[in-house]
N, C-alpha and C positions, 0 to 999 in steps of 0.2 A: 504494500500500500504506500502510495506517495500522496501526501496531502499538503495543502498550504492554507493557512487561516489567519485572518486578522482578528485580533481580540480587542473588544471595546469599540465604542462608537464616538469617542472623544479624541480630539486632536488639539492640544494646547501646550503652552510652554511647560507646564508642570506635569502634564499627563504623558503617557507613553503609548506607542504603537508596539504591538507584538506580532511577529510573523513566525509561524511554526511549520517546519518541514519534517516529514517522517520518512525513514529509510524504507526501501523496498524489501520484500521477503527474501529476495535472492541476493542481498548485498554481499554475502560471503563469496559469491562467484566472481566478483569484480576485483581486478588487480588495481585499478585506479577508478576514482569516482569524483567527477567534476560536479560542482553544485553552485548554482547562481540564483540568488533572490533578486527579483526586479520589483521595485516599488514606484508606482506612478502617482505623484502627488496631486492634490486637487487643483483644478483650474486656477491659474493666477498665482500659485505658490511655486516660486522658483528659488533655487539655492545655487551657490557656487561651490566649487571644491573646497575653498577655504572656509566657507560657512559650514559646510558639512563636517569639517574637522572640529568645530566647536560643539557639535551635538554630542550628547551622552549616548553612545552606541555600545551595546554588548552583544556578542554572539556566543552562545553557550549550548551545550547539550542539556537535556532536561535534568540530568543528574549532576550538573554543575561544572563540567569540563569547559574551560574558557578557550574559545576558538577565535576570539576577535582578531588577533594578529595573523591568523591563517587566511583571512578574507581580505580582498582588495576592494575598496569602495570607489566607484566612479560616478560622475554626474553627467547626464546628457540632457539636451533640451527636448521637452515634450511638444505636443501639437497645440496646446492651449495656454501659452505663456506660463507653462509649468515645467517642472523638472522630473526626470526619471533617474532614480538611484538604483545602482546594482551593487550587490555584494557577491563576489566570486571567490570560490576556493578551487584551485586547479586540481587538487587531489585531497578529498576529504578523508580517504582511508589512510593516507600518510600522516594526517593530522591527529587522528584519534582512532580508538577501537570502535567499530560500528557493528551493530546487530540490527535485525529487522525491527526491533523495538526502539531503536535510538531516534530521538527527536532533536532537531537542531532549531534553536530559537534565536531570532534576531529581535532585539528590543531596543527602541531608541526614543529619546525625548527631543522633539524638534525645537528649534529656536527661530521664531519668526521676526523678520524685520518689518518696517512700516508698510512696505509694498504688499507683503503677504497678508498682514493684518487687514489692510484695506480691502484686498481681494476677497477675503473670507467673511468679513463682518461689517464693513461699512456700506451695506446695502440691505434693503428689506429682503427677508427670506420667505420661502414658501415650502410647505411640507413635500410638495411634488418635485421640488428641485433642490435636494440637499447637495452639498459638496460631497464628492466621492473620492476616496483613496483606493487605488487598485493595486493588486499584487499578483504575481505569478512566479513560477519556479521552473528553471531549466536544469536538467540533470543527465548524467550518463544513462543511456537507455539499454544498451546491449553489452554484456561483458565480453563479447567476442568481436566487437567492431567499435568504431568511433561514433556510433549513433547517439542522438540526443533526444530526450523526452521533454515534454512541455506540459505543465498542468493547465487546466482551464483557469481563466482569470477569476480571482476572488476579489471581493471589495468590501469596504465598510463605509457606511453613510455618516456624514458629520453634520449635525443639526445645530443651529442657533436660532434664537427667537427675537421678535420685535416687541417694542412697547410704544404705543401711541397714546399720548396724554392730550386730551382736548380740554382747554381751559375756557370756562363759560361763566356768564352771570346767571342769576336765578331764572331769567327768561330764556336761557339756553343760547343767548347770543355770545359770540366770541369775546373774550376778555384779554386784552393785551397788557404788557407791562410786568408779567410774572416771570419768575425764573425757578427752575427745579434742579435738584440733583438726585441721582439714583445711586444708592450705596448697597453693598452686600451686608451679610450678617456680621462681618468684622469691621464694618464702618468704612471700607475702602470704596472709593469713588468708581462707578461703572458708567461707561458712556460719556456723554458730553453735557456740559451745562449750557443750554441753549435758550436764548431769549425767544419768547413765543412770537410767532408770526401773526399776520393779519387774520388768519383763519383760526387762531387760538390753539394751535397744535404743537406738540413737541414730539420728536421722533428719536427713539433709541433703538439700536440694533446690536446684535451679538450677545443677547442674553442666553443664559444656560439653565437647563432644568435642574431642579433640586436645590437651588440657591434661594434663600430668603432675601428678597430685595426690599428696600425702603424708599418710597417716594417722599422727598422733603421739599416743601416750598421755601426756597431761600430768599426770594424777593417777592413781596406781596404787592399787588397793584394798589395804588393810592386810593384810600377810602374804603378798603375792603379788609375783612378779617382773614387771617392766615388759617390754612387748614392744618389739622394735626397730621403728623407723618403717617403714611399709609404703607403697610407691609403686605407683600404677596409672594407666593412661590409658584413656579411653573412645574407641572408634572406631565410626564409623557405616557401615552398609551401606545404600546408597540404591537406589531402583528404577531401571528402565531410562531413565526420563525425567529422572533426577537431581533430582526435585522432592520426594520423600517418603522418610523414613527407614524402612526395613523391619525392621532389627534393629540391635542394638549389641553390642559385645564389650568386655571389659576385659582388659588385659594388664599384667603386672608385669615390667618389664625386668630386674629382679634375680632373678626366679623365686623370690621369697620367699613367694609365695602362689599358690594355684590359683584362677583366676577362672572363674565360669560366668555366663552372661547370659540374661535372660528379660525381654522387653518393655523398659521404660525404667528399671528399678531395679537398681542394683548392690548385692548382698547380701554382706556380709562377716561371717563368724563369727570372732571373735577370742577365743582361749583364754589365760587367765592360769593359770600353775602356781604352787603354793605355793613360797615361798622368799624369799631376801633381795631387797629392792627395788633391782635394778640390771639393766641391759641384758645379756642373755646370749643371743647368737645361737643359734638352734636349739632353745631350751628353751621358747619361747613364740612364738605367731604366729597367722596366719590359717590355719585348716584347712579351711574350706569355701569361700570364694571369693565371687565377685561375680555378682550377678544384675542385669540392667539394665532400666530402664523409661524411659518418655518423657513429657515434658510437651509443650508445643508452643511452642517458641520458643528460638532459640539466643541466649543472652545470657550475658555473662561475669559471674558472681557476684563475681569478683575486682574487676571494675570497679565493680560495684554497691556493694560494701563500701567501696571507695575513695571513691566519691561520697558515701556516708553519712557517712564520716569527715570529708570536706571540709565537708559541710553542718553537722555537729556542731561543727566547729572555728569555722565562721562564726558 
């Protein structure tokens, strides 16, 4: 049996990809066994050979034999402003003892630059068009010739989600002059602090499922009361194969808002009422709720923002 599998649906700076290859039942008949993992990154994600060298990459057998230095990593251009990475070992049998049960695992943690982050997350997402990371495997096929085998392409879908905040008066007319921040459970800023436009909306992209976010009104329109911070969490419902997200939902643990979901976008209509600019629970808040949409790639914007800050500091 020869197989290759991507584990996990998230691709972000602190998360890892894992690719697993399994030896054939007749591995003992080979004098030499060439093995090449090929990883096609999502559209718009491209790396250089020098950037790849900064990634945390390990190649090991399932029982812990380190083979990282036995593989040569190369980067080539893909067809969609992306990169294709290959890890090749010219003779895996010379590198370690192999049996039909041996599994070889490539695990890496990518580091994205601003171009990659923008390609993945700075656009509205949809469940039908997630970002996709693809992988396949080339291997020695016949112990009696130089034949090569090739696995069917496998893939993992990467999802992220959108938040649209609509700022209105009590009569549902757009209200300008507000400013919001979006933070995670650790208080780290997510997305951008955007002044509301004429249509009274704010747009955030690159949100992640399973994170408790807080919407905070940092600037209140003159003559209106501030809303209390509103918390919500996005949850995913996947298909029977656990490979694709079919729908999302948004819940508020404090029941301060009613959330509804549709596709990959969370829509929240926030009402400000006239009065003194101070927090008064129950007098202002979210009255419509949340609609959810999807992009294609599970990545933590919190981590992205942290990475940007680190690059700026450098």
